[in-house]
N, CA and C atoms as an extended XYZ file, in Angstrom:
318
Properties=species:S:1:pos:R:3:atomname:S:1:resname:S:1:resid:I:1 pbc="F F F"
N         3.717      -10.143      -22.228 N   UNK     1
C         2.656       -9.074      -22.405 CA  UNK     1
C         2.416       -8.434      -21.121 C   UNK     1
N         2.085       -7.087      -21.184 N   UNK     2
C         2.104       -6.181      -19.877 CA  UNK     2
C         0.648       -6.021      -19.927 C   UNK     2
N         0.157       -6.252      -18.821 N   UNK     3
C        -1.520       -5.896      -18.337 CA  UNK     3
C        -1.630       -4.491      -18.332 C   UNK     3
N        -2.691       -3.956      -18.786 N   UNK     4
C        -3.105       -2.454      -18.589 CA  UNK     4
C        -3.867       -2.285      -17.594 C   UNK     4
N        -4.085       -3.217      -16.751 N   UNK     5
C        -4.917       -3.050      -15.471 CA  UNK     5
C        -3.827       -2.988      -14.267 C   UNK     5
N        -3.999       -1.889      -13.714 N   UNK     6
C        -2.781       -1.614      -12.435 CA  UNK     6
C        -3.250       -2.747      -11.537 C   UNK     6
N        -2.127       -3.003      -10.878 N   UNK     7
C        -2.079       -4.177       -9.873 CA  UNK     7
C        -1.926       -3.730       -8.598 C   UNK     7
N        -1.468       -2.244       -8.297 N   UNK     8
C        -1.261       -1.744       -6.988 CA  UNK     8
C        -1.638       -0.400       -7.178 C   UNK     8
N        -2.042        0.180       -5.954 N   UNK     9
C        -2.441        1.572       -5.644 CA  UNK     9
C        -1.322        2.001       -4.697 C   UNK     9
N        -0.572        3.174       -5.090 N   UNK    10
C         0.318        3.857       -4.162 CA  UNK    10
C        -0.380        5.053       -3.484 C   UNK    10
N        -0.482        4.840       -2.127 N   UNK    11
C        -0.843        6.077       -1.510 CA  UNK    11
C         0.558        6.660       -0.874 C   UNK    11
N         0.865        7.799       -1.290 N   UNK    12
C         1.933        8.424       -1.119 CA  UNK    12
C         1.701        9.574        0.095 C   UNK    12
N         2.816        9.603        0.829 N   UNK    13
C         2.813       10.592        2.046 CA  UNK    13
C         3.049       12.081        1.780 C   UNK    13
N         2.245       12.399        0.597 N   UNK    14
C         2.350       13.895        0.315 CA  UNK    14
C         0.857       14.277        0.025 C   UNK    14
N         0.474       15.299        0.549 N   UNK    15
C        -0.864       16.023        0.314 CA  UNK    15
C        -1.051       16.446       -0.898 C   UNK    15
N        -2.355       16.893       -1.500 N   UNK    16
C        -2.425       17.315       -2.658 CA  UNK    16
C        -1.838       18.842       -2.647 C   UNK    16
N        -1.591       19.363       -1.508 N   UNK    17
C        -0.896       20.734       -1.431 CA  UNK    17
C         0.571       20.500       -1.582 C   UNK    17
N         1.177       19.334       -1.582 N   UNK    18
C         2.660       19.237       -1.561 CA  UNK    18
C         3.219       18.770       -0.221 C   UNK    18
N         2.426       18.978        0.748 N   UNK    19
C         3.100       18.924        2.258 CA  UNK    19
C         3.462       17.610        2.569 C   UNK    19
N         4.368       17.141        3.280 N   UNK    20
C         4.780       15.886        3.800 CA  UNK    20
C         3.689       15.407        5.022 C   UNK    20
N         3.098       14.345        4.718 N   UNK    21
C         2.195       13.852        5.851 CA  UNK    21
C         2.807       13.432        7.032 C   UNK    21
N         2.218       13.726        8.191 N   UNK    22
C         2.730       13.436        9.608 CA  UNK    22
C         1.728       12.776       10.245 C   UNK    22
N         2.089       11.706       11.083 N   UNK    23
C         3.303       11.497       11.852 CA  UNK    23
C         4.183       10.723       10.749 C   UNK    23
N         5.556       10.748       11.061 N   UNK    24
C         6.390       10.000       10.102 CA  UNK    24
C         6.206        8.858        9.802 C   UNK    24
N         5.803        8.091       10.898 N   UNK    25
C         5.430        6.541       10.749 CA  UNK    25
C         4.032        6.064       10.304 C   UNK    25
N         3.318        7.154        9.741 N   UNK    26
C         1.917        6.835        9.336 CA  UNK    26
C         1.759        5.472        8.193 C   UNK    26
N         2.988        5.106        7.390 N   UNK    27
C         2.854        4.252        6.598 CA  UNK    27
C         3.091        2.773        7.328 C   UNK    27
N         3.871        2.837        8.376 N   UNK    28
C         4.050        1.573        9.101 CA  UNK    28
C         2.699        1.294        9.789 C   UNK    28
N         2.207        2.174       10.372 N   UNK    29
C         0.963        2.308       11.147 CA  UNK    29
C        -0.167        1.734       10.454 C   UNK    29
N        -0.362        2.504        9.222 N   UNK    30
C        -1.349        1.840        8.166 CA  UNK    30
C        -1.295        0.376        7.781 C   UNK    30
N        -0.135        0.082        7.452 N   UNK    31
C         0.236       -1.399        7.181 CA  UNK    31
C         0.064       -2.296        8.350 C   UNK    31
N         0.482       -1.715        9.744 N   UNK    32
C         0.258       -2.659       10.718 CA  UNK    32
C        -1.252       -2.929       10.998 C   UNK    32
N        -1.918       -1.834       10.851 N   UNK    33
C        -3.300       -2.064       11.062 CA  UNK    33
C        -4.205       -3.176        9.866 C   UNK    33
N        -3.403       -3.242        8.907 N   UNK    34
C        -3.925       -3.887        7.648 CA  UNK    34
C        -3.303       -5.450        7.719 C   UNK    34
N        -2.445       -5.712        8.637 N   UNK    35
C        -1.593       -7.011        8.822 CA  UNK    35
C        -2.377       -8.105        8.488 C   UNK    35
N        -3.540       -8.045        9.312 N   UNK    36
C        -4.339       -9.386        9.363 CA  UNK    36
C        -5.120       -9.777        7.791 C   UNK    36
N        -5.060       -8.685        7.088 N   UNK    37
C        -5.764       -8.873        5.775 CA  UNK    37
C        -4.845       -9.480        4.761 C   UNK    37
N        -4.856      -10.722        4.697 N   UNK    38
C        -3.673      -11.535        3.730 CA  UNK    38
C        -4.379      -12.593        3.049 C   UNK    38
N        -3.799      -13.028        1.885 N   UNK    39
C        -4.205      -14.205        1.221 CA  UNK    39
C        -4.459      -15.415        2.218 C   UNK    39
N        -5.514      -16.167        2.366 N   UNK    40
C        -5.684      -17.382        3.160 CA  UNK    40
C        -6.364      -16.713        4.594 C   UNK    40
N        -6.327      -15.521        4.838 N   UNK    41
C        -6.823      -15.058        6.038 CA  UNK    41
C        -5.810      -14.928        7.029 C   UNK    41
N        -6.105      -14.175        8.150 N   UNK    42
C        -5.273      -14.007        9.237 CA  UNK    42
C        -5.154      -15.492       10.021 C   UNK    42
N        -3.647      -15.684       10.445 N   UNK    43
C        -3.141      -16.933       10.941 CA  UNK    43
C        -2.505      -16.630       12.413 C   UNK    43
N        -2.333      -17.370       13.244 N   UNK    44
C        -1.627      -17.162       14.440 CA  UNK    44
C        -0.352      -16.501       14.160 C   UNK    44
N         0.095      -15.269       14.664 N   UNK    45
C         1.274      -14.554       14.338 CA  UNK    45
C         1.197      -13.753       13.240 C   UNK    45
N         0.329      -13.799       12.477 N   UNK    46
C         0.088      -12.712       11.172 CA  UNK    46
C         0.099      -11.469       11.475 C   UNK    46
N        -0.078      -11.000       12.732 N   UNK    47
C         0.016       -9.592       13.087 CA  UNK    47
C         1.461       -9.231       13.392 C   UNK    47
N         2.326      -10.134       13.242 N   UNK    48
C         3.762       -9.646       13.496 CA  UNK    48
C         4.566       -9.276       11.988 C   UNK    48
N         3.634       -9.385       11.038 N   UNK    49
C         4.431       -9.070        9.624 CA  UNK    49
C         3.434       -8.323        8.775 C   UNK    49
N         3.706       -7.492        7.900 N   UNK    50
C         2.939       -7.034        7.135 CA  UNK    50
C         2.038       -7.880        5.959 C   UNK    50
N         0.977       -7.488        5.583 N   UNK    51
C         0.445       -8.298        4.790 CA  UNK    51
C         0.890       -8.152        3.342 C   UNK    51
N         0.958       -8.915        2.435 N   UNK    52
C         1.542       -8.642        1.153 CA  UNK    52
C         0.584       -7.787        0.278 C   UNK    52
N        -0.851       -7.548        0.814 N   UNK    53
C        -1.615       -6.870        0.030 CA  UNK    53
C        -1.561       -5.367        0.483 C   UNK    53
N        -0.628       -5.029        1.583 N   UNK    54
C        -0.620       -3.627        1.920 CA  UNK    54
C         0.861       -3.426        2.812 C   UNK    54
N         1.804       -2.919        1.816 N   UNK    55
C         3.116       -2.750        2.336 CA  UNK    55
C         3.550       -1.437        2.353 C   UNK    55
N         4.345       -0.914        3.437 N   UNK    56
C         4.905        0.204        3.546 CA  UNK    56
C         6.245        0.363        2.892 C   UNK    56
N         6.711        1.411        2.156 N   UNK    57
C         8.061        1.521        1.407 CA  UNK    57
C         8.151        3.038        1.438 C   UNK    57
N         9.395        3.165        0.780 N   UNK    58
C         9.743        4.350        0.244 CA  UNK    58
C        10.046        4.565       -1.153 C   UNK    58
N         9.467        5.411       -1.939 N   UNK    59
C         9.801        5.387       -3.325 CA  UNK    59
C        10.223        6.999       -3.847 C   UNK    59
N        11.426        7.106       -4.234 N   UNK    60
C        11.905        8.463       -4.523 CA  UNK    60
C        11.651        9.253       -3.339 C   UNK    60
N        12.354        8.763       -1.992 N   UNK    61
C        12.449        9.542       -0.807 CA  UNK    61
C        11.049        9.693       -0.225 C   UNK    61
N         9.919        9.351       -0.820 N   UNK    62
C         8.593        9.612       -0.246 CA  UNK    62
C         8.066        8.380        0.306 C   UNK    62
N         7.512        8.451        1.581 N   UNK    63
C         6.868        7.251        2.210 CA  UNK    63
C         5.680        6.994        1.585 C   UNK    63
N         5.443        5.652        1.360 N   UNK    64
C         4.180        5.349        0.560 CA  UNK    64
C         3.792        3.834        1.164 C   UNK    64
N         2.598        3.813        0.795 N   UNK    65
C         1.941        2.404        1.174 CA  UNK    65
C         1.511        1.797       -0.300 C   UNK    65
N         1.947        0.626       -0.529 N   UNK    66
C         1.528       -0.084       -1.780 CA  UNK    66
C         0.464       -1.021       -1.484 C   UNK    66
N        -0.864       -0.539       -1.894 N   UNK    67
C        -1.984       -1.685       -1.732 CA  UNK    67
C        -2.180       -2.434       -3.028 C   UNK    67
N        -2.130       -3.766       -2.762 N   UNK    68
C        -2.521       -4.535       -3.916 CA  UNK    68
C        -3.981       -4.799       -4.222 C   UNK    68
N        -4.293       -4.842       -5.411 N   UNK    69
C        -5.724       -4.829       -5.923 CA  UNK    69
C        -6.429       -6.026       -5.360 C   UNK    69
N        -5.674       -6.993       -5.262 N   UNK    70
C        -6.418       -8.268       -4.411 CA  UNK    70
C        -7.168       -8.002       -3.536 C   UNK    70
N        -6.735       -6.986       -2.415 N   UNK    71
C        -7.258       -6.560       -1.133 CA  UNK    71
C        -8.652       -6.283       -1.652 C   UNK    71
N        -9.020       -5.405       -2.566 N   UNK    72
C       -10.526       -4.998       -2.969 CA  UNK    72
C       -11.319       -6.220       -3.374 C   UNK    72
N       -10.645       -7.363       -3.971 N   UNK    73
C       -11.512       -8.376       -4.368 CA  UNK    73
C       -11.765       -9.327       -2.921 C   UNK    73
N       -10.773       -9.486       -2.125 N   UNK    74
C       -11.050      -10.227       -0.917 CA  UNK    74
C       -11.499       -9.888        0.219 C   UNK    74
N       -11.326       -8.514        0.457 N   UNK    75
C       -11.664       -7.798        1.755 CA  UNK    75
C       -12.357       -6.442        1.331 C   UNK    75
N       -13.279       -6.259        0.612 N   UNK    76
C       -13.814       -4.930        0.216 CA  UNK    76
C       -13.837       -3.862        1.347 C   UNK    76
N       -14.194       -4.148        2.500 N   UNK    77
C       -14.315       -3.146        3.571 CA  UNK    77
C       -12.768       -2.758        4.013 C   UNK    77
N       -11.791       -3.696        3.880 N   UNK    78
C       -10.402       -3.168        4.296 CA  UNK    78
C        -9.970       -2.379        3.053 C   UNK    78
N       -10.396       -2.467        2.026 N   UNK    79
C        -9.854       -1.743        0.684 CA  UNK    79
C       -10.396       -0.451        1.071 C   UNK    79
N       -11.837       -0.289        1.374 N   UNK    80
C       -12.485        0.864        1.668 CA  UNK    80
C       -11.703        1.759        2.749 C   UNK    80
N       -11.290        0.895        3.752 N   UNK    81
C       -10.704        1.682        4.917 CA  UNK    81
C        -9.450        2.357        4.446 C   UNK    81
N        -8.574        1.659        3.513 N   UNK    82
C        -7.368        2.369        3.309 CA  UNK    82
C        -7.511        3.504        2.164 C   UNK    82
N        -8.549        3.300        1.182 N   UNK    83
C        -8.875        4.372        0.442 CA  UNK    83
C        -9.454        5.645        1.163 C   UNK    83
N       -10.305        5.516        2.134 N   UNK    84
C       -10.975        6.265        2.769 CA  UNK    84
C        -9.730        7.223        3.575 C   UNK    84
N        -8.862        6.288        4.154 N   UNK    85
C        -7.714        6.939        4.898 CA  UNK    85
C        -7.004        7.951        4.074 C   UNK    85
N        -6.796        7.477        2.779 N   UNK    86
C        -5.883        8.432        1.778 CA  UNK    86
C        -6.917        9.735        1.563 C   UNK    86
N        -8.042        9.497        1.191 N   UNK    87
C        -8.913       10.592        0.919 CA  UNK    87
C        -8.973       11.485        2.045 C   UNK    87
N        -9.380       10.981        3.343 N   UNK    88
C        -9.711       11.890        4.423 CA  UNK    88
C        -8.392       12.562        4.786 C   UNK    88
N        -7.045       12.244        4.555 N   UNK    89
C        -5.836       12.837        5.085 CA  UNK    89
C        -5.457       13.634        3.530 C   UNK    89
N        -6.098       13.629        2.489 N   UNK    90
C        -5.788       14.579        1.364 CA  UNK    90
C        -4.602       13.880        0.763 C   UNK    90
N        -4.247       12.580        0.792 N   UNK    91
C        -3.052       11.958        0.241 CA  UNK    91
C        -3.221       11.623       -1.234 C   UNK    91
N        -1.840       11.956       -1.983 N   UNK    92
C        -1.863       11.764       -3.186 CA  UNK    92
C        -1.921       10.149       -3.549 C   UNK    92
N        -2.762        9.590       -4.402 N   UNK    93
C        -2.960        8.217       -4.730 CA  UNK    93
C        -2.725        7.958       -6.403 C   UNK    93
N        -1.878        6.928       -6.654 N   UNK    94
C        -1.648        6.637       -7.989 CA  UNK    94
C        -1.604        5.159       -8.245 C   UNK    94
N        -2.077        4.859       -9.323 N   UNK    95
C        -2.365        3.389       -9.830 CA  UNK    95
C        -1.048        3.069      -10.523 C   UNK    95
N        -0.542        1.936      -10.638 N   UNK    96
C         0.505        1.245      -11.193 CA  UNK    96
C         0.713       -0.111      -11.111 C   UNK    96
N         1.735       -0.604      -11.479 N   UNK    97
C         2.225       -1.835      -11.245 CA  UNK    97
C         3.773       -2.186      -10.917 C   UNK    97
N         4.171       -2.457       -9.757 N   UNK    98
C         5.491       -2.644       -9.369 CA  UNK    98
C         6.112       -3.765      -10.419 C   UNK    98
N         7.161       -3.396      -10.828 N   UNK    99
C         7.877       -4.240      -11.863 CA  UNK    99
C         9.040       -4.963      -10.924 C   UNK    99
N         9.360       -6.234      -11.243 N   UNK   100
C        10.443       -6.717      -10.479 CA  UNK   100
C        11.775       -5.994      -10.618 C   UNK   100
N        12.687       -6.005       -9.855 N   UNK   101
C        13.857       -5.315       -9.948 CA  UNK   101
C        14.752       -6.294      -11.037 C   UNK   101
N        15.631       -5.327      -12.005 N   UNK   102
C        16.342       -6.103      -12.893 CA  UNK   102
C        17.571       -6.494      -12.449 C   UNK   102
N        18.054       -7.637      -12.778 N   UNK   103
C        19.267       -8.353      -12.255 CA  UNK   103
C        20.285       -8.133      -13.192 C   UNK   103
N        21.502       -7.687      -12.892 N   UNK   104
C        22.541       -7.502      -14.094 CA  UNK   104
C        22.670       -8.699      -14.764 C   UNK   104
N        22.781       -8.505      -15.999 N   UNK   105
C        23.401       -9.643      -16.891 CA  UNK   105
C        24.719       -9.961      -16.799 C   UNK   105
N        25.161      -11.242      -16.861 N   UNK   106
C        26.671      -11.537      -17.064 CA  UNK   106
C        27.361      -11.245      -18.179 C   UNK   106
C-alpha cells in the first residue's frame, strides 16, 4: 500500500523565476547546519555526517536538499529554519516520497 502522505520535502536549487541558486554548495551548507538534528539527538562526531532527516542530493541535474517529515515532528524549530530558508531564498519546494531504487531481477 502506498501512503498518500508525503514523507519528504524537496528544496530545489531553482528559484521561482527559474534561476539556479548560488552559491553552488548551498545544499551541502544547509545540510551541514542541520547535521546535529537526527534520530536520537546529536552524539559525539555527529557533525561529521549529514542527518538522515536533511540530505543534499542532485535530482535531474538540480541540487536539492531532501528534508524528511520526521524533522517536523521531532525538531519543529529546525523544520521552520529549513522551510524559512527555502522561502527567504525563493526556492522551489515540492512534497513527495523517495522510492527505493529498483534492483534488476535475474
